[in-house]
A tleap script that builds the chain and sets N, CA, C and O, in Angstrom:
source leaprc.protein.ff14SB
mol = sequence {
  NMET SER MET LEU ASN GLU VAL ILE SER SER
  PHE PRO GLU TYR THR VAL ASN SER THR GLN
  ARG PRO ASP GLY TYR LEU LEU GLU PHE GLU
  ASN ALA GLY GLN ILE GLN ILE ARG ARG VAL
  LEU PRO LYS ARG TYR GLU GLY GLU PRO GLY
  MET ASP VAL PHE ILE HIE GLU MET HIE ARG
  ASP LEU ALA LEU LEU ASN GLY GLN THR PRO
  PRO LYS GLN SER LEU ARG ARG LEU ARG THR
  LEU GLY LEU PRO SER TYR ALA GLY CLEU
}
set mol.1.N position { 0.804 -1.182 0.032 }
set mol.1.CA position { -0.011 0.084 0.006 }
set mol.1.C position { 0.925 1.248 -0.033 }
set mol.1.O position { 1.924 1.256 0.686 }
set mol.2.N position { 0.642 2.231 -0.844 }
set mol.2.CA position { 1.420 3.471 -0.907 }
set mol.2.C position { 1.139 4.245 0.397 }
set mol.2.O position { 0.208 4.013 1.169 }
set mol.3.N position { 2.076 5.194 0.527 }
set mol.3.CA position { 2.037 6.139 1.683 }
set mol.3.C position { 0.683 6.921 1.748 }
set mol.3.O position { 0.079 7.022 2.816 }
set mol.4.N position { 0.261 7.422 0.696 }
set mol.4.CA position { -0.940 8.192 0.517 }
set mol.4.C position { -2.220 7.382 0.852 }
set mol.4.O position { -3.139 7.796 1.559 }
set mol.5.N position { -2.155 6.194 0.258 }
set mol.5.CA position { -3.354 5.256 0.467 }
set mol.5.C position { -3.494 4.987 1.843 }
set mol.5.O position { -4.599 5.096 2.374 }
set mol.6.N position { -2.385 4.610 2.549 }
set mol.6.CA position { -2.382 4.294 3.941 }
set mol.6.C position { -2.987 5.343 4.813 }
set mol.6.O position { -3.748 5.049 5.734 }
set mol.7.N position { -2.633 6.613 4.508 }
set mol.7.CA position { -3.114 7.645 5.373 }
set mol.7.C position { -4.651 7.906 5.113 }
set mol.7.O position { -5.457 8.105 6.023 }
set mol.8.N position { -4.981 7.882 3.710 }
set mol.8.CA position { -6.386 7.908 3.477 }
set mol.8.C position { -7.265 6.821 4.114 }
set mol.8.O position { -8.396 7.092 4.517 }
set mol.9.N position { -6.752 5.625 4.200 }
set mol.9.CA position { -7.594 4.583 4.748 }
set mol.9.C position { -7.591 4.625 6.316 }
set mol.9.O position { -8.406 3.968 6.963 }
set mol.10.N position { -6.708 5.370 6.861 }
set mol.10.CA position { -6.626 5.493 8.442 }
set mol.10.C position { -7.575 6.559 8.877 }
set mol.10.O position { -7.842 6.698 10.071 }
set mol.11.N position { -8.148 7.397 7.848 }
set mol.11.CA position { -9.055 8.455 8.306 }
set mol.11.C position { -10.404 8.423 7.418 }
set mol.11.O position { -10.671 9.292 6.588 }
set mol.12.N position { -11.103 7.463 7.662 }
set mol.12.CA position { -12.347 7.303 6.797 }
set mol.12.C position { -13.408 8.493 6.978 }
set mol.12.O position { -14.193 8.819 6.087 }
set mol.13.N position { -13.343 9.055 8.140 }
set mol.13.CA position { -14.242 10.240 8.425 }
set mol.13.C position { -14.046 11.555 7.836 }
set mol.13.O position { -14.864 12.474 7.877 }
set mol.14.N position { -12.664 11.581 7.170 }
set mol.14.CA position { -12.247 12.829 6.450 }
set mol.14.C position { -12.022 12.532 5.037 }
set mol.14.O position { -11.714 11.398 4.672 }
set mol.15.N position { -12.172 13.562 4.187 }
set mol.15.CA position { -11.786 13.599 2.832 }
set mol.15.C position { -10.281 14.112 2.896 }
set mol.15.O position { -10.020 15.183 3.444 }
set mol.16.N position { -9.344 13.350 2.344 }
set mol.16.CA position { -8.007 13.784 2.383 }
set mol.16.C position { -7.691 14.077 1.049 }
set mol.16.O position { -7.737 13.227 0.160 }
set mol.17.N position { -7.330 15.399 0.852 }
set mol.17.CA position { -6.826 15.879 -0.588 }
set mol.17.C position { -5.269 15.978 -0.539 }
set mol.17.O position { -4.695 16.364 0.479 }
set mol.18.N position { -4.662 15.648 -1.582 }
set mol.18.CA position { -3.251 15.713 -1.576 }
set mol.18.C position { -2.632 16.535 -2.689 }
set mol.18.O position { -3.208 16.614 -3.774 }
set mol.19.N position { -1.606 17.083 -2.488 }
set mol.19.CA position { -0.841 17.815 -3.573 }
set mol.19.C position { 0.729 17.361 -3.339 }
set mol.19.O position { 1.354 17.502 -2.288 }
set mol.20.N position { 1.183 16.827 -4.474 }
set mol.20.CA position { 2.575 16.294 -4.438 }
set mol.20.C position { 3.585 17.507 -4.475 }
set mol.20.O position { 3.391 18.524 -5.141 }
set mol.21.N position { 4.615 17.289 -3.732 }
set mol.21.CA position { 5.688 18.237 -3.549 }
set mol.21.C position { 7.005 17.471 -3.777 }
set mol.21.O position { 7.037 16.241 -3.835 }
set mol.22.N position { 8.072 18.245 -3.902 }
set mol.22.CA position { 9.445 17.402 -4.123 }
set mol.22.C position { 9.821 16.676 -2.928 }
set mol.22.O position { 10.523 15.672 -3.054 }
set mol.23.N position { 9.425 17.075 -1.737 }
set mol.23.CA position { 9.755 16.439 -0.468 }
set mol.23.C position { 8.626 15.460 0.128 }
set mol.23.O position { 8.756 14.988 1.258 }
set mol.24.N position { 7.548 15.186 -0.655 }
set mol.24.CA position { 6.486 14.391 -0.138 }
set mol.24.C position { 5.156 14.933 -0.730 }
set mol.24.O position { 4.996 15.236 -1.912 }
set mol.25.N position { 4.218 15.014 0.262 }
set mol.25.CA position { 2.737 15.446 -0.087 }
set mol.25.C position { 2.238 16.514 0.881 }
set mol.25.O position { 2.499 16.405 2.079 }
set mol.26.N position { 1.552 17.509 0.427 }
set mol.26.CA position { 0.762 18.389 1.293 }
set mol.26.C position { -0.629 17.757 1.446 }
set mol.26.O position { -1.319 17.546 0.448 }
set mol.27.N position { -1.033 17.465 2.636 }
set mol.27.CA position { -2.264 16.848 2.773 }
set mol.27.C position { -3.377 17.746 3.507 }
set mol.27.O position { -3.095 18.409 4.505 }
set mol.28.N position { -4.605 17.721 2.965 }
set mol.28.CA position { -5.574 18.644 3.617 }
set mol.28.C position { -6.726 17.576 4.062 }
set mol.28.O position { -7.283 16.760 3.327 }
set mol.29.N position { -6.924 17.776 5.356 }
set mol.29.CA position { -8.108 16.842 5.941 }
set mol.29.C position { -9.337 17.701 6.062 }
set mol.29.O position { -9.417 18.688 6.794 }
set mol.30.N position { -10.286 17.238 5.281 }
set mol.30.CA position { -11.533 18.009 5.060 }
set mol.30.C position { -12.719 17.225 5.719 }
set mol.30.O position { -12.792 16.003 5.585 }
set mol.31.N position { -13.632 17.924 6.421 }
set mol.31.CA position { -14.745 17.358 7.041 }
set mol.31.C position { -16.026 18.314 6.960 }
set mol.31.O position { -15.945 19.434 7.464 }
set mol.32.N position { -17.065 17.947 6.410 }
set mol.32.CA position { -18.271 18.761 6.314 }
set mol.32.C position { -17.934 19.956 5.434 }
set mol.32.O position { -18.370 21.065 5.740 }
set mol.33.N position { -17.158 19.776 4.330 }
set mol.33.CA position { -16.952 20.808 3.491 }
set mol.33.C position { -15.843 21.811 3.798 }
set mol.33.O position { -15.557 22.695 2.990 }
set mol.34.N position { -15.215 21.668 4.979 }
set mol.34.CA position { -14.255 22.661 5.612 }
set mol.34.C position { -12.947 21.956 5.803 }
set mol.34.O position { -12.937 20.803 6.234 }
set mol.35.N position { -11.770 22.636 5.485 }
set mol.35.CA position { -10.598 22.085 5.708 }
set mol.35.C position { -10.239 22.215 7.129 }
set mol.35.O position { -10.107 23.343 7.604 }
set mol.36.N position { -10.041 20.992 7.970 }
set mol.36.CA position { -9.729 20.886 9.288 }
set mol.36.C position { -8.408 21.239 9.740 }
set mol.36.O position { -8.177 21.922 10.738 }
set mol.37.N position { -7.427 20.672 8.850 }
set mol.37.CA position { -5.946 20.821 9.074 }
set mol.37.C position { -5.237 20.320 8.005 }
set mol.37.O position { -5.615 19.356 7.338 }
set mol.38.N position { -4.069 21.032 7.791 }
set mol.38.CA position { -3.112 20.784 6.768 }
set mol.38.C position { -1.850 20.204 7.327 }
set mol.38.O position { -1.416 20.691 8.371 }
set mol.39.N position { -1.176 19.161 6.716 }
set mol.39.CA position { 0.071 18.624 7.232 }
set mol.39.C position { 0.918 18.205 5.977 }
set mol.39.O position { 0.348 17.881 4.935 }
set mol.40.N position { 2.170 18.213 6.079 }
set mol.40.CA position { 3.102 17.707 5.112 }
set mol.40.C position { 3.423 16.304 5.439 }
set mol.40.O position { 3.870 16.054 6.559 }
set mol.41.N position { 3.253 15.425 4.634 }
set mol.41.CA position { 3.723 13.948 4.652 }
set mol.41.C position { 5.116 13.823 4.143 }
set mol.41.O position { 5.151 13.780 2.913 }
set mol.42.N position { 6.153 13.761 4.669 }
set mol.42.CA position { 7.393 13.683 4.109 }
set mol.42.C position { 7.694 12.430 3.462 }
set mol.42.O position { 7.081 11.417 3.800 }
set mol.43.N position { 8.649 12.399 2.492 }
set mol.43.CA position { 8.986 11.031 1.826 }
set mol.43.C position { 9.700 10.236 2.707 }
set mol.43.O position { 9.703 9.015 2.555 }
set mol.44.N position { 10.402 10.854 3.753 }
set mol.44.CA position { 11.270 10.069 4.684 }
set mol.44.C position { 10.423 9.309 5.515 }
set mol.44.O position { 10.957 8.425 6.185 }
set mol.45.N position { 9.077 9.498 5.611 }
set mol.45.CA position { 8.216 8.696 6.461 }
set mol.45.C position { 7.758 7.336 5.863 }
set mol.45.O position { 6.995 6.567 6.448 }
set mol.46.N position { 8.301 7.118 4.636 }
set mol.46.CA position { 7.859 5.915 3.913 }
set mol.46.C position { 8.415 4.685 4.722 }
set mol.46.O position { 9.571 4.598 5.135 }
set mol.47.N position { 7.470 3.794 4.881 }
set mol.47.CA position { 7.999 2.610 5.603 }
set mol.47.C position { 7.210 2.498 6.958 }
set mol.47.O position { 6.572 3.451 7.404 }
set mol.48.N position { 7.279 1.423 7.513 }
set mol.48.CA position { 6.473 1.108 8.751 }
set mol.48.C position { 6.698 1.943 9.926 }
set mol.48.O position { 5.660 2.373 10.429 }
set mol.49.N position { 7.694 2.252 10.442 }
set mol.49.CA position { 7.803 3.071 11.739 }
set mol.49.C position { 7.378 4.492 11.359 }
set mol.49.O position { 6.583 5.073 12.097 }
set mol.50.N position { 7.823 5.059 10.326 }
set mol.50.CA position { 7.488 6.487 10.008 }
set mol.50.C position { 5.987 6.717 9.742 }
set mol.50.O position { 5.461 7.739 10.184 }
set mol.51.N position { 5.292 5.841 9.058 }
set mol.51.CA position { 3.975 5.987 8.856 }
set mol.51.C position { 3.109 5.825 10.073 }
set mol.51.O position { 2.112 6.521 10.264 }
set mol.52.N position { 3.527 4.869 10.905 }
set mol.52.CA position { 2.893 4.667 12.189 }
set mol.52.C position { 2.942 5.973 13.006 }
set mol.52.O position { 1.929 6.447 13.520 }
set mol.53.N position { 4.100 6.506 13.099 }
set mol.53.CA position { 4.311 7.778 13.830 }
set mol.53.C position { 3.427 8.913 13.232 }
set mol.53.O position { 2.803 9.665 13.982 }
set mol.54.N position { 3.375 9.036 11.836 }
set mol.54.CA position { 2.598 10.157 11.298 }
set mol.54.C position { 1.147 9.856 11.518 }
set mol.54.O position { 0.439 10.793 11.890 }
set mol.55.N position { 0.620 8.701 11.343 }
set mol.55.CA position { -0.786 8.471 11.621 }
set mol.55.C position { -1.156 8.634 13.150 }
set mol.55.O position { -2.246 9.105 13.476 }
set mol.56.N position { -0.339 8.284 13.952 }
set mol.56.CA position { -0.675 8.496 15.401 }
set mol.56.C position { -0.697 9.991 15.747 }
set mol.56.O position { -1.540 10.454 16.516 }
set mol.57.N position { 0.289 10.762 15.138 }
set mol.57.CA position { 0.366 12.255 15.322 }
set mol.57.C position { -1.003 12.820 14.718 }
set mol.57.O position { -1.672 13.594 15.403 }
set mol.58.N position { -1.381 12.478 13.571 }
set mol.58.CA position { -2.596 13.004 12.989 }
set mol.58.C position { -3.811 12.797 13.859 }
set mol.58.O position { -4.582 13.718 14.127 }
set mol.59.N position { -3.956 11.587 14.284 }
set mol.59.CA position { -5.117 11.267 15.309 }
set mol.59.C position { -5.027 12.049 16.567 }
set mol.59.O position { -6.054 12.452 17.112 }
set mol.60.N position { -3.817 12.289 17.068 }
set mol.60.CA position { -3.824 13.083 18.234 }
set mol.60.C position { -4.144 14.551 17.839 }
set mol.60.O position { -4.945 15.186 18.524 }
set mol.61.N position { -3.597 15.063 16.852 }
set mol.61.CA position { -3.714 16.450 16.404 }
set mol.61.C position { -5.294 16.772 16.088 }
set mol.61.O position { -5.819 17.811 16.490 }
set mol.62.N position { -5.982 15.807 15.348 }
set mol.62.CA position { -7.417 15.973 15.041 }
set mol.62.C position { -8.199 15.933 16.343 }
set mol.62.O position { -9.091 16.758 16.545 }
set mol.63.N position { -7.896 15.015 17.216 }
set mol.63.CA position { -8.632 14.934 18.425 }
set mol.63.C position { -8.566 16.235 19.210 }
set mol.63.O position { -9.595 16.760 19.635 }
set mol.64.N position { -7.386 16.745 19.398 }
set mol.64.CA position { -7.225 18.053 20.039 }
set mol.64.C position { -7.969 19.230 19.376 }
set mol.64.O position { -8.559 20.105 20.008 }
set mol.65.N position { -7.872 19.152 17.956 }
set mol.65.CA position { -8.551 20.230 17.205 }
set mol.65.C position { -10.047 20.220 17.448 }
set mol.65.O position { -10.678 21.273 17.354 }
set mol.66.N position { -10.614 19.129 17.742 }
set mol.66.CA position { -12.092 18.829 17.927 }
set mol.66.C position { -12.483 18.836 19.383 }
set mol.66.O position { -13.625 18.513 19.710 }
set mol.67.N position { -11.510 19.218 20.331 }
set mol.67.CA position { -11.811 19.201 21.664 }
set mol.67.C position { -11.921 17.960 22.275 }
set mol.67.O position { -12.500 17.940 23.361 }
set mol.68.N position { -11.465 16.846 21.786 }
set mol.68.CA position { -11.426 15.582 22.429 }
set mol.68.C position { -10.194 15.265 23.073 }
set mol.68.O position { -9.179 15.921 22.838 }
set mol.69.N position { -10.210 14.246 23.916 }
set mol.69.CA position { -8.909 13.824 24.450 }
set mol.69.C position { -8.338 12.809 23.429 }
set mol.69.O position { -9.018 11.928 22.904 }
set mol.70.N position { -7.002 13.024 23.197 }
set mol.70.CA position { -6.422 12.143 22.296 }
set mol.70.C position { -6.155 10.794 22.866 }
set mol.70.O position { -5.903 10.655 24.063 }
set mol.71.N position { -6.208 9.752 21.992 }
set mol.71.CA position { -6.008 8.449 22.452 }
set mol.71.C position { -4.553 8.318 23.082 }
set mol.71.O position { -3.559 8.916 22.671 }
set mol.72.N position { -4.604 7.366 24.232 }
set mol.72.CA position { -3.368 7.243 24.924 }
set mol.72.C position { -2.166 6.769 23.957 }
set mol.72.O position { -1.030 7.217 24.112 }
set mol.73.N position { -2.431 5.987 23.114 }
set mol.73.CA position { -1.422 5.452 22.195 }
set mol.73.C position { -0.645 6.674 21.503 }
set mol.73.O position { 0.585 6.654 21.479 }
set mol.74.N position { -1.286 7.621 21.003 }
set mol.74.CA position { -0.772 8.660 20.431 }
set mol.74.C position { 0.095 9.522 21.330 }
set mol.74.O position { 1.104 10.057 20.871 }
set mol.75.N position { -0.255 9.667 22.550 }
set mol.75.CA position { 0.573 10.310 23.594 }
set mol.75.C position { 1.765 9.576 23.879 }
set mol.75.O position { 2.822 10.178 24.069 }
set mol.76.N position { 1.691 8.299 23.929 }
set mol.76.CA position { 2.949 7.456 24.179 }
set mol.76.C position { 3.954 7.512 23.129 }
set mol.76.O position { 5.143 7.352 23.403 }
set mol.77.N position { 3.526 7.743 21.871 }
set mol.77.CA position { 4.398 7.853 20.732 }
set mol.77.C position { 5.305 9.195 20.700 }
set mol.77.O position { 6.315 9.296 20.003 }
set mol.78.N position { 4.789 10.244 21.578 }
set mol.78.CA position { 5.713 11.353 21.596 }
set mol.78.C position { 7.027 11.046 22.111 }
set mol.78.O position { 7.940 11.755 21.690 }
set mol.79.N position { 7.299 10.162 22.912 }
set mol.79.CA position { 8.579 9.792 23.494 }
set mol.79.C position { 9.538 9.189 22.322 }
set mol.79.O position { 10.753 9.384 22.340 }
set mol.80.N position { 8.911 8.469 21.341 }
set mol.80.CA position { 9.677 7.811 20.400 }
set mol.80.C position { 10.128 8.640 19.303 }
set mol.80.O position { 10.866 8.163 18.441 }
set mol.81.N position { 9.743 9.840 19.267 }
set mol.81.CA position { 10.193 10.888 18.176 }
set mol.81.C position { 11.437 11.596 18.634 }
set mol.81.O position { 11.362 12.159 19.726 }
set mol.82.N position { 12.526 11.655 17.996 }
set mol.82.CA position { 13.756 12.499 18.359 }
set mol.82.C position { 13.546 13.853 17.719 }
set mol.82.O position { 12.719 14.021 16.823 }
set mol.83.N position { 14.287 14.778 18.181 }
set mol.83.CA position { 14.390 15.962 17.659 }
set mol.83.C position { 14.985 16.010 16.384 }
set mol.83.O position { 15.798 15.126 16.112 }
set mol.84.N position { 14.712 16.940 15.498 }
set mol.84.CA position { 15.479 17.137 14.282 }
set mol.84.C position { 16.952 17.271 14.434 }
set mol.84.O position { 17.375 17.881 15.417 }
set mol.85.N position { 17.790 16.761 13.556 }
set mol.85.CA position { 19.207 16.975 13.729 }
set mol.85.C position { 19.602 17.806 12.552 }
set mol.85.O position { 19.060 17.634 11.460 }
set mol.86.N position { 20.464 18.636 12.728 }
set mol.86.CA position { 20.976 19.622 11.624 }
set mol.86.C position { 22.503 19.194 11.252 }
set mol.86.O position { 23.296 20.029 10.817 }
set mol.87.N position { 22.795 18.052 11.422 }
set mol.87.CA position { 24.174 17.648 11.119 }
set mol.87.C position { 24.474 17.923 9.702 }
set mol.87.O position { 23.608 17.636 8.875 }
set mol.88.N position { 25.603 18.450 9.310 }
set mol.88.CA position { 26.083 18.660 7.987 }
set mol.88.C position { 25.865 20.181 7.624 }
set mol.88.O position { 26.144 20.609 6.504 }
set mol.89.N position { 25.387 20.922 8.564 }
set mol.89.CA position { 25.203 22.362 8.179 }
set mol.89.C position { 26.550 23.076 8.414 }
set mol.89.O position { 26.662 24.277 8.172 }
savepdb mol mol.pdb
quit
């Protein structure tokens, strides 16, 4: 399954529009005719661990945006993400 199809199938309650960019995709999550949130899906997230992290982050962010408590699994994932490194600058 492609990165984009995996994201779309993980959010059946939203219409996910995508625009391809050199570094990945710009995703717009739309519900009831309004864009709820926009996120970049980087190409580096391709693969099992990266996509899981992205999907959990999106579930968390959408829950917070709608005034809901995010799932515990999405909060536990916060620890697994490292800070970006700027080696080579």
